[in-house]
TINU-999170 format. One record per residue (C-alpha): residue in one letter; z, y, x. Coordinates in steps of 0.25 Angstrom, whole numbers. Example, Ala and Ser with C-alpha at 12.3 -4.5 7.8 and 13.67 -1.06 7.14 Angstrom:
+------+-------+-------+-------+
| rest |    c3 |    c2 |    c1 |
+------+-------+-------+-------+
|    A |    31 |   -18 |    49 |
|    S |    29 |    -4 |    55 |
+------+-------+-------+-------+
REM end
This chain:
+------+-------+-------+-------+
| rest |    c3 |    c2 |    c1 |
+------+-------+-------+-------+
|    S |   138 |  -227 |    56 |
|    G |   144 |  -213 |    58 |
|    L |   134 |  -208 |    67 |
|    L |   123 |  -212 |    59 |
|    R |   130 |  -206 |    46 |
|    A |   130 |  -193 |    55 |
|    I |   116 |  -193 |    60 |
|    M |   112 |  -195 |    45 |
|    L |   118 |  -185 |    40 |
|    L |   113 |  -176 |    52 |
|    G |    99 |  -180 |    48 |
|    I |   102 |  -176 |    34 |
|    L |   106 |  -163 |    37 |
|    Y |    95 |  -159 |    47 |
|    L |    85 |  -165 |    36 |
|    L |    92 |  -154 |    26 |
|    G |    90 |  -145 |    36 |
|    M |    76 |  -146 |    37 |
|    L |    74 |  -147 |    22 |
|    A |    83 |  -134 |    21 |
|    T |    73 |  -127 |    33 |
|    L |    61 |  -131 |    26 |
|    V |    66 |  -126 |    12 |
|    Y |    73 |  -113 |    19 |
|    S |    58 |  -109 |    26 |
|    Q |    50 |  -112 |    13 |
|    L |    59 |  -104 |     6 |
|    M |    60 |   -91 |    15 |
|    V |    44 |   -93 |    16 |
|    I |    44 |   -92 |     0 |
|    I |    54 |   -80 |     0 |
|    S |    48 |   -72 |    11 |
|    Q |    34 |   -73 |     6 |
|    G |    38 |   -71 |    -8 |
|    I |    47 |   -58 |    -3 |
|    L |    36 |   -53 |     4 |
|    K |    25 |   -56 |    -8 |
|    K |    34 |   -47 |   -17 |
|    V |    36 |   -36 |    -6 |
|    R |    21 |   -36 |    -5 |
|    D |    18 |   -35 |   -20 |
|    E |    29 |   -23 |   -22 |
|    M |    23 |   -16 |   -11 |
|    F |     8 |   -18 |   -17 |
|    A |    13 |   -14 |   -31 |
|    K |    20 |    -2 |   -26 |
|    M |     8 |     2 |   -16 |
|    Q |    -1 |     1 |   -31 |
|    K |     9 |    12 |   -36 |
|    L |     8 |    23 |   -24 |
|    A |     0 |    34 |   -25 |
|    I |   -12 |    37 |   -17 |
|    G |    -7 |    46 |    -8 |
|    Y |     2 |    37 |    -2 |
|    F |    -8 |    28 |     5 |
|    D |   -15 |    43 |     8 |
|    T |    -2 |    43 |    18 |
|    H |    -1 |    29 |    23 |
|    Q |   -10 |    20 |    31 |
|    H |   -16 |     8 |    24 |
|    G |   -13 |    -1 |    36 |
|    D |     1 |     4 |    37 |
|    L |     4 |     0 |    21 |
|    M |    -4 |   -14 |    24 |
|    S |     6 |   -16 |    37 |
|    R |    18 |   -17 |    25 |
|    Y |    12 |   -28 |    18 |
|    T |    10 |   -35 |    29 |
|    N |    18 |   -32 |    43 |
|    D |    31 |   -26 |    36 |
|    T |    31 |   -39 |    24 |
|    E |    30 |   -49 |    37 |
|    T |    43 |   -44 |    43 |
|    L |    48 |   -45 |    29 |
|    R |    45 |   -59 |    29 |
|    Q |    49 |   -63 |    43 |
|    M |    63 |   -58 |    41 |
|    I |    65 |   -63 |    26 |
|    S |    60 |   -78 |    31 |
|    Q |    67 |   -78 |    45 |
|    S |    77 |   -67 |    47 |
|    I |    84 |   -67 |    34 |
|    S |    86 |   -82 |    34 |
|    Q |    90 |   -82 |    48 |
|    I |   100 |   -71 |    46 |
|    F |   106 |   -79 |    34 |
|    S |   106 |   -91 |    41 |
|    S |   115 |   -84 |    53 |
|    I |   124 |   -77 |    44 |
|    L |   128 |   -91 |    38 |
|    T |   130 |   -95 |    54 |
|    I |   137 |   -83 |    56 |
|    I |   147 |   -84 |    45 |
|    A |   150 |  -100 |    46 |
|    V |   152 |   -97 |    62 |
|    T |   161 |   -84 |    59 |
|    A |   170 |   -93 |    51 |
|    A |   170 |  -105 |    62 |
|    M |   173 |   -95 |    73 |
|    L |   186 |   -89 |    63 |
|    Y |   192 |  -103 |    60 |
|    T |   190 |  -106 |    76 |
|    S |   195 |   -92 |    82 |
|    W |   196 |   -79 |    73 |
|    Q |   200 |   -72 |    86 |
|    L |   188 |   -76 |    94 |
|    S |   180 |   -73 |    81 |
|    L |   184 |   -58 |    81 |
|    I |   178 |   -57 |    95 |
|    V |   164 |   -63 |    89 |
|    L |   165 |   -53 |    78 |
|    A |   167 |   -42 |    86 |
|    S |   155 |   -46 |    95 |
|    V |   147 |   -46 |    82 |
|    V |   150 |   -31 |    79 |
|    I |   144 |   -28 |    92 |
|    M |   132 |   -37 |    91 |
|    L |   129 |   -30 |    78 |
|    A |   130 |   -16 |    83 |
|    V |   120 |   -22 |    95 |
|    V |   111 |   -27 |    83 |
|    K |   111 |   -13 |    76 |
|    V |   107 |    -5 |    88 |
|    L |    96 |   -14 |    93 |
|    G |    91 |   -17 |    77 |
|    G |    91 |    -4 |    74 |
|    K |    82 |    -1 |    87 |
|    S |    73 |   -13 |    83 |
|    A |    71 |    -8 |    68 |
|    Y |    68 |     6 |    73 |
|    Y |    55 |    -1 |    80 |
|    F |    53 |   -10 |    70 |
|    R |    50 |     2 |    61 |
|    R |    42 |     9 |    70 |
|    Q |    34 |    -4 |    72 |
|    Q |    32 |    -6 |    57 |
|    G |    28 |     8 |    55 |
|    A |    18 |     6 |    69 |
|    L |    13 |    -9 |    65 |
|    G |     8 |     0 |    51 |
|    A |     2 |    10 |    58 |
|    V |    -6 |     0 |    67 |
|    N |    -9 |    -9 |    54 |
|    G |   -15 |     6 |    48 |
|    Y |   -23 |     9 |    60 |
|    I |   -30 |    -6 |    62 |
|    E |   -34 |    -4 |    47 |
|    E |   -38 |    11 |    48 |
|    M |   -48 |     6 |    60 |
|    I |   -53 |    -7 |    54 |
|    N |   -57 |     2 |    40 |
|    G |   -64 |    12 |    51 |
|    Q |   -70 |     2 |    61 |
|    K |   -84 |     9 |    59 |
|    V |   -81 |    23 |    62 |
|    V |   -73 |    18 |    74 |
|    K |   -86 |    12 |    79 |
|    V |   -94 |    22 |    74 |
|    F |   -87 |    32 |    82 |
|    C |   -84 |    24 |    96 |
|    H |   -68 |    25 |    91 |
|    E |   -65 |    11 |    96 |
|    E |   -57 |    16 |   108 |
|    R |   -49 |    27 |   101 |
|    S |   -45 |    17 |    90 |
|    K |   -40 |     8 |   101 |
|    E |   -32 |    20 |   108 |
|    D |   -26 |    23 |    93 |
|    F |   -23 |    10 |    88 |
|    A |   -16 |     8 |   103 |
|    K |    -7 |    18 |   102 |
|    L |    -3 |    13 |    87 |
|    N |    -2 |    -2 |    93 |
|    D |     8 |     5 |   106 |
|    E |    16 |    11 |    96 |
|    L |    17 |    -3 |    88 |
|    C |    20 |   -10 |   101 |
|    R |    31 |     0 |   105 |
|    N |    39 |    -1 |    92 |
|    M |    36 |   -15 |    93 |
|    I |    42 |   -16 |   106 |
|    G |    53 |    -8 |   103 |
|    A |    59 |   -16 |    90 |
|    N |    56 |   -29 |    95 |
|    S |    63 |   -26 |   109 |
|    F |    77 |   -22 |   102 |
|    A |    75 |   -35 |    92 |
|    N |    72 |   -43 |   102 |
|    I |    85 |   -40 |   112 |
|    M |    94 |   -41 |   100 |
|    M |    94 |   -58 |   102 |
|    P |    97 |   -58 |   118 |
|    V |   107 |   -45 |   115 |
|    M |   114 |   -54 |   104 |
|    S |   114 |   -67 |   112 |
|    N |   119 |   -59 |   123 |
|    L |   130 |   -54 |   116 |
|    G |   135 |   -69 |   111 |
|    N |   136 |   -74 |   123 |
|    L |   144 |   -63 |   127 |
|    L |   153 |   -66 |   115 |
|    Y |   153 |   -81 |   121 |
|    V |   159 |   -76 |   134 |
|    V |   168 |   -66 |   127 |
|    L |   173 |   -78 |   117 |
|    A |   174 |   -88 |   129 |
|    I |   182 |   -78 |   135 |
|    A |   192 |   -74 |   123 |
|    G |   193 |   -88 |   118 |
|    G |   197 |   -94 |   132 |
|    A |   207 |   -83 |   134 |
|    M |   213 |   -86 |   119 |
|    A |   214 |  -102 |   122 |
|    I |   223 |   -99 |   135 |
|    N |   231 |   -89 |   128 |
|    G |   233 |   -97 |   116 |
|    V |   228 |   -87 |   107 |
|    G |   222 |   -93 |    93 |
|    G |   224 |  -107 |    96 |
|    L |   210 |  -108 |   104 |
|    T |   208 |  -120 |   110 |
|    L |   196 |  -124 |   121 |
|    G |   188 |  -132 |   109 |
|    A |   190 |  -119 |   100 |
|    I |   184 |  -109 |   110 |
|    A |   172 |  -118 |   111 |
|    A |   169 |  -119 |    96 |
|    F |   171 |  -105 |    95 |
|    L |   161 |  -102 |   106 |
|    D |   151 |  -112 |   100 |
|    L |   153 |  -103 |    87 |
|    S |   151 |   -90 |    92 |
|    R |   138 |   -96 |    97 |
|    G |   135 |  -100 |    83 |
|    F |   141 |   -86 |    77 |
|    F |   130 |   -78 |    89 |
|    R |   118 |   -87 |    85 |
|    P |   115 |   -83 |    72 |
|    I |   118 |   -68 |    76 |
|    S |   107 |   -70 |    87 |
|    Q |    97 |   -77 |    77 |
|    V |   101 |   -64 |    67 |
|    S |    98 |   -55 |    80 |
|    Q |    85 |   -62 |    83 |
|    Q |    80 |   -59 |    66 |
|    V |    83 |   -42 |    68 |
|    N |    70 |   -41 |    74 |
|    S |    62 |   -46 |    60 |
|    I |    73 |   -40 |    53 |
|    V |    71 |   -27 |    58 |
|    M |    57 |   -28 |    58 |
|    A |    57 |   -33 |    43 |
|    L |    65 |   -20 |    39 |
|    A |    56 |   -12 |    46 |
|    G |    45 |   -18 |    37 |
|    A |    52 |   -17 |    25 |
|    E |    54 |    -2 |    27 |
|    R |    40 |     1 |    28 |
|    I |    39 |   -10 |    17 |
|    F |    49 |     0 |     7 |
|    E |    41 |    12 |    11 |
|    L |    31 |     8 |     2 |
|    M |    39 |     2 |    -8 |
|    D |    48 |    16 |    -8 |
|    A |    34 |    24 |    -8 |
|    E |    34 |    33 |   -20 |
|    P |    24 |    27 |   -31 |
|    E |    13 |    34 |   -37 |
|    E |    20 |    42 |   -48 |
|    D |    15 |    39 |   -62 |
|    S |    22 |    45 |   -74 |
|    G |    11 |    46 |   -84 |
|    T |    12 |    41 |   -98 |
|    V |    -2 |    43 |  -104 |
|    S |   -10 |    29 |  -102 |
|    M |   -24 |    27 |  -106 |
|    V |   -27 |    17 |  -117 |
|    K |   -38 |    12 |  -126 |
|    A |   -38 |    17 |  -140 |
|    V |   -47 |    16 |  -154 |
|    R |   -48 |    30 |  -162 |
|    K |   -47 |    28 |  -176 |
|    D |   -45 |    38 |  -188 |
|    G |   -43 |    48 |  -176 |
|    A |   -31 |    41 |  -168 |
|    Y |   -31 |    33 |  -157 |
|    S |   -25 |    17 |  -156 |
|    E |   -23 |    10 |  -144 |
|    S |   -33 |    -1 |  -143 |
|    T |   -38 |   -13 |  -133 |
|    S |   -50 |   -12 |  -139 |
|    A |   -63 |   -11 |  -128 |
|    E |   -67 |    -1 |  -139 |
|    G |   -56 |     8 |  -138 |
|    E |   -57 |    20 |  -130 |
|    W |   -47 |    25 |  -119 |
|    V |   -37 |    37 |  -124 |
|    W |   -23 |    42 |  -116 |
|    K |   -13 |    37 |  -123 |
|    C |    -2 |    49 |  -122 |
|    P |    12 |    48 |  -126 |
|    Q |    16 |    59 |  -136 |
|    G |    29 |    58 |  -142 |
|    E |    32 |    45 |  -148 |
|    G |    19 |    40 |  -147 |
|    F |     6 |    42 |  -140 |
|    S |    -8 |    51 |  -141 |
|    Y |   -21 |    46 |  -137 |
|    V |   -30 |    55 |  -129 |
|    P |   -45 |    50 |  -127 |
|    V |   -48 |    48 |  -113 |
|    R |   -60 |    57 |  -111 |
|    G |   -60 |    62 |   -96 |
|    D |   -55 |    77 |   -97 |
|    V |   -50 |    80 |   -84 |
|    R |   -44 |    94 |   -81 |
|    F |   -39 |    99 |   -68 |
|    I |   -29 |   112 |   -70 |
|    K |   -23 |   120 |   -59 |
|    V |   -23 |   107 |   -49 |
|    N |   -17 |   107 |   -36 |
|    F |   -15 |    96 |   -27 |
|    G |   -14 |    92 |   -12 |
|    Y |   -11 |    79 |    -6 |
|    T |     0 |    85 |     2 |
|    A |    11 |    95 |    -3 |
|    E |     7 |   104 |     8 |
|    K |    -9 |   106 |     5 |
|    E |   -17 |   106 |    -8 |
|    V |   -30 |   102 |    -9 |
|    L |   -33 |   106 |   -24 |
|    H |   -30 |   120 |   -28 |
|    E |   -30 |   124 |   -42 |
|    I |   -39 |   113 |   -46 |
|    N |   -45 |   118 |   -62 |
|    L |   -56 |   108 |   -67 |
|    Y |   -60 |   101 |   -80 |
|    A |   -69 |    88 |   -83 |
|    K |   -73 |    86 |   -97 |
|    P |   -74 |    72 |  -102 |
|    G |   -88 |    67 |   -99 |
|    Q |   -90 |    78 |   -87 |
|    K |   -94 |    75 |   -73 |
|    I |   -87 |    85 |   -63 |
|    A |   -91 |    85 |   -48 |
|    F |   -83 |    90 |   -38 |
|    V |   -91 |    96 |   -24 |
|    G |   -86 |   101 |   -13 |
|    A |   -83 |   100 |     3 |
|    T |   -74 |    89 |     8 |
|    G |   -60 |    92 |     5 |
|    A |   -62 |   101 |    -6 |
|    G |   -54 |    92 |   -15 |
|    K |   -64 |    85 |   -23 |
|    T |   -57 |    70 |   -21 |
|    S |   -43 |    76 |   -24 |
|    I |   -48 |    80 |   -37 |
|    T |   -50 |    67 |   -40 |
|    N |   -39 |    61 |   -35 |
|    L |   -28 |    70 |   -44 |
|    I |   -37 |    64 |   -57 |
|    N |   -35 |    50 |   -54 |
|    R |   -20 |    54 |   -48 |
|    F |   -22 |    48 |   -35 |
|    Y |   -13 |    60 |   -32 |
|    D |    -5 |    70 |   -41 |
|    I |    -7 |    86 |   -41 |
|    N |     2 |    96 |   -37 |
|    A |     0 |   105 |   -47 |
|    G |    -9 |   108 |   -60 |
|    Q |   -13 |    97 |   -70 |
|    I |   -25 |    87 |   -72 |
|    L |   -27 |    83 |   -87 |
|    Y |   -34 |    72 |   -91 |
|    D |   -39 |    72 |  -105 |
|    G |   -28 |    84 |  -107 |
|    I |   -17 |    73 |  -100 |
|    D |   -11 |    77 |   -87 |
|    I |   -14 |    66 |   -77 |
|    R |     0 |    65 |   -74 |
|    N |     3 |    59 |   -88 |
|    I |    -8 |    49 |   -88 |
|    K |    -3 |    34 |   -82 |
|    K |   -11 |    34 |   -68 |
|    N |   -16 |    20 |   -71 |
|    D |   -21 |    26 |   -83 |
|    L |   -27 |    38 |   -77 |
|    R |   -35 |    30 |   -66 |
|    H |   -40 |    20 |   -77 |
|    S |   -47 |    32 |   -83 |
|    L |   -52 |    36 |   -71 |
|    G |   -66 |    28 |   -64 |
|    I |   -65 |    32 |   -48 |
|    V |   -76 |    30 |   -37 |
|    L |   -70 |    34 |   -25 |
|    Q |   -79 |    38 |   -12 |
|    E |   -72 |    29 |    -4 |
|    T |   -75 |    14 |   -12 |
|    N |   -65 |     4 |   -12 |
|    L |   -68 |    -9 |   -16 |
|    F |   -60 |   -23 |   -15 |
|    T |   -60 |   -37 |   -11 |
|    G |   -67 |   -44 |   -24 |
|    T |   -81 |   -46 |   -30 |
|    V |   -89 |   -35 |   -33 |
|    E |   -86 |   -37 |   -49 |
|    D |   -71 |   -36 |   -45 |
|    N |   -73 |   -23 |   -37 |
|    I |   -81 |   -16 |   -48 |
|    R |   -71 |   -21 |   -59 |
|    Y |   -60 |   -15 |   -51 |
|    G |   -62 |    -3 |   -60 |
|    N |   -59 |   -11 |   -72 |
|    L |   -53 |   -25 |   -70 |
|    A |   -57 |   -27 |   -87 |
|    A |   -71 |   -24 |   -84 |
|    S |   -81 |   -35 |   -88 |
|    A |   -91 |   -41 |   -79 |
|    E |  -102 |   -34 |   -85 |
|    E |   -95 |   -20 |   -85 |
|    V |   -94 |   -23 |   -71 |
|    Y |  -108 |   -25 |   -69 |
|    S |  -112 |   -13 |   -78 |
|    A |  -103 |    -4 |   -71 |
|    A |  -110 |    -9 |   -57 |
|    G |  -124 |    -7 |   -63 |
|    L |  -120 |     7 |   -67 |
|    A |  -115 |    10 |   -53 |
|    H |  -128 |     3 |   -47 |
|    A |  -120 |    -7 |   -40 |
|    D |  -127 |   -19 |   -47 |
|    G |  -138 |   -19 |   -39 |
|    F |  -131 |   -21 |   -26 |
|    I |  -121 |   -30 |   -32 |
|    K |  -132 |   -39 |   -34 |
|    L |  -135 |   -41 |   -22 |
|    L |  -123 |   -45 |   -15 |
|    P |  -121 |   -60 |   -13 |
|    E |  -112 |   -63 |   -25 |
|    G |  -116 |   -51 |   -33 |
|    Y |  -105 |   -44 |   -42 |
|    Q |   -95 |   -57 |   -36 |
|    T |   -97 |   -53 |   -22 |
|    V |   -84 |   -51 |   -15 |
|    I |   -81 |   -39 |    -8 |
|    S |   -71 |   -38 |     3 |
|    A |   -67 |   -29 |    13 |
|    G |   -67 |   -16 |     4 |
|    G |   -83 |   -20 |     2 |
|    E |   -87 |   -18 |    16 |
|    S |   -98 |   -29 |    12 |
|    I |  -106 |   -20 |     4 |
|    S |  -109 |    -5 |     7 |
|    Q |  -101 |     8 |     5 |
|    G |  -112 |    13 |    -5 |
|    Q |  -112 |    -1 |   -13 |
|    R |   -95 |     0 |   -13 |
|    Q |   -97 |    14 |   -20 |
|    L |  -107 |     7 |   -30 |
|    L |   -96 |    -3 |   -33 |
|    A |   -84 |     8 |   -35 |
|    I |   -93 |    16 |   -45 |
|    A |   -96 |     3 |   -52 |
|    R |   -80 |     0 |   -52 |
|    A |   -77 |    16 |   -58 |
|    A |   -88 |    13 |   -68 |
|    V |   -83 |     0 |   -72 |
|    A |   -69 |     6 |   -75 |
|    D |   -78 |    14 |   -87 |
|    P |   -67 |    27 |   -84 |
|    P |   -67 |    40 |   -92 |
|    V |   -67 |    48 |   -79 |
|    M |   -75 |    47 |   -67 |
|    I |   -71 |    50 |   -52 |
|    L |   -82 |    48 |   -43 |
|    D |   -78 |    52 |   -29 |
|    E |   -91 |    52 |   -21 |
|    A |   -95 |    41 |   -28 |
|    T |  -110 |    40 |   -23 |
|    S |  -106 |    44 |    -8 |
|    S |  -110 |    31 |    -2 |
|    I |  -122 |    28 |   -11 |
|    D |  -137 |    32 |    -7 |
|    T |  -144 |    43 |   -15 |
|    R |  -153 |    32 |   -22 |
|    T |  -141 |    23 |   -27 |
|    E |  -134 |    36 |   -30 |
|    A |  -144 |    41 |   -39 |
|    L |  -144 |    27 |   -46 |
|    I |  -128 |    28 |   -47 |
|    E |  -130 |    42 |   -53 |
|    K |  -136 |    38 |   -66 |
|    G |  -126 |    26 |   -67 |
|    M |  -114 |    35 |   -64 |
|    D |  -121 |    46 |   -75 |
|    R |  -120 |    33 |   -85 |
|    L |  -105 |    31 |   -79 |
|    M |  -101 |    45 |   -81 |
|    E |  -106 |    47 |   -94 |
|    G |   -95 |    50 |  -104 |
|    R |   -85 |    52 |   -92 |
|    T |   -79 |    61 |   -84 |
|    V |   -84 |    60 |   -69 |
|    F |   -78 |    68 |   -58 |
|    V |   -88 |    67 |   -46 |
|    I |   -86 |    70 |   -32 |
|    A |   -98 |    70 |   -24 |
|    H |  -104 |    76 |   -10 |
|    R |  -117 |    74 |   -15 |
|    L |  -120 |    86 |   -23 |
|    S |  -132 |    79 |   -31 |
|    T |  -122 |    70 |   -37 |
|    V |  -114 |    80 |   -46 |
|    R |  -126 |    90 |   -49 |
|    N |  -125 |    84 |   -64 |
|    S |  -109 |    86 |   -65 |
|    N |  -104 |    93 |   -77 |
|    A |   -97 |   101 |   -67 |
|    I |   -96 |   103 |   -52 |
|    I |   -82 |   106 |   -45 |
|    V |   -83 |   113 |   -32 |
|    L |   -71 |   112 |   -23 |
|    E |   -66 |   119 |   -11 |
|    H |   -54 |   118 |    -4 |
|    G |   -47 |   112 |   -16 |
|    G |   -52 |   121 |   -26 |
|    I |   -63 |   122 |   -36 |
|    V |   -72 |   133 |   -32 |
|    E |   -84 |   131 |   -42 |
|    R |   -87 |   122 |   -55 |
|    G |  -100 |   121 |   -62 |
|    S |  -112 |   112 |   -64 |
|    H |  -122 |   110 |   -53 |
|    D |  -131 |   121 |   -57 |
|    E |  -120 |   132 |   -60 |
|    L |  -114 |   130 |   -47 |
|    L |  -128 |   131 |   -40 |
|    A |  -130 |   145 |   -46 |
|    Q |  -116 |   150 |   -42 |
|    K |  -120 |   147 |   -27 |
|    G |  -107 |   144 |   -23 |
|    E |  -100 |   131 |   -16 |
|    Y |  -107 |   122 |   -24 |
|    Y |  -120 |   130 |   -20 |
|    Q |  -118 |   128 |    -4 |
|    L |  -114 |   114 |    -5 |
|    Y |  -126 |   110 |   -14 |
|    N |  -135 |   118 |    -6 |
|    G |  -128 |   112 |     6 |
|    M |  -132 |    98 |     2 |
|    F |  -146 |   101 |     2 |
|    E |  -147 |   107 |    14 |
|    L |  -139 |    95 |    21 |
|    A |  -149 |    86 |    14 |
+------+-------+-------+-------+
REM end
């Protein structure tokens, strides 16, 4: 009966252990995945606050690696290493108490050996950490190169660059391999070193314990020595288990360092206080309104209240200097103005600074010196979201997002109705090809819009800007990927779109800027000419040469 009770008790204990293990494993999954979700959410939220310049200086594949590889190292540490360490610490505390109770003299020998082991861990762990940091950086570089090659696969094949690409990848992969070998070599040495130190201590304890028993020191018996030796095994087993986890811990710390580098990056500064709101005018004064009939106005703090300035689209540059780096300026002493409703065109050779000017209007970058006024307000005083909300932009590089055609057009104005989306598509002359798609406006576009042509993607980008209905439009080579016949149709639609708006146009096709109110000719970051098409031709200067050169090429 005693044996039966003991067996039943063991059975209950094993059953409780099984249940505890099940609960523990499920709990660690929930905890680790929950933490990673929060980390990724915070990383993505922080990324949305970073300036465009940050993405100019960091490989996109390397940034992706922080969301995938680096967070995965954290998951392994949280779900496996931390729990293992916690369990080992509890075991070490319990065994240490038992050893002190058995023989405090032998316990001192054990504790002295722990100091030696910690020194070994520090040396090997430091070497491992160095290589793990390099490994995570090299992994980011490999991911960045792979992404670059996937995006540029057509160019690689057109210029028969496959072999060179393989060589360049092999160099990056070799660097990654060397760092991984270095990291794992030191990490894998840890376990056998710790085990052998434990075996050596076992011999020392047996000799010391035997000597103490023979000489009657500490009242040790043969049974006490045997018990202590067994306890020493129980003491070093969890230490060895902890040393096994050093690999994943150091790797996770290296990944965390890269994650925190992103999290600690300086966010895009926004000290603006002026916002854009809807308002109605009554008796010569504005009052805020949510009505669709209201007009957009700038809400400017003034004393204890606010003043309201109509959003008209008057943009002026006053002695503006700008450089992407402090060492080299790309714009010098830029003075220009665009009155409400005017169409201003920028022309000039590649690298003259045309796109840089438009990047400054929407504050993708901040100027080094000078002032940019928008309706008489310094744009640095306008909240960035409100400033950009007042601008419609069609970039030369079209970016479409995974979703339906209708969703991509509505990206310009999430509150737009279906009718407004269709109207914008018609204005951009995108309606025709959209209706020919398998599902029309509900056709799903994926992979950056690779399923449709570059010209069609640009038409959707123009429709996206049209549905935003902004007071200022920026068109950066908006028709560069469209055939001349379609371009002529779009010109008519664009004229309707630009009516009553201030428009900045960048174009290499000089035929598209002939009807501009003013054409600004840029050269080496400075304005060399300004005037209408006929005025500039009459001057027979830089524009005259560009224009005639166009016809000579034609």
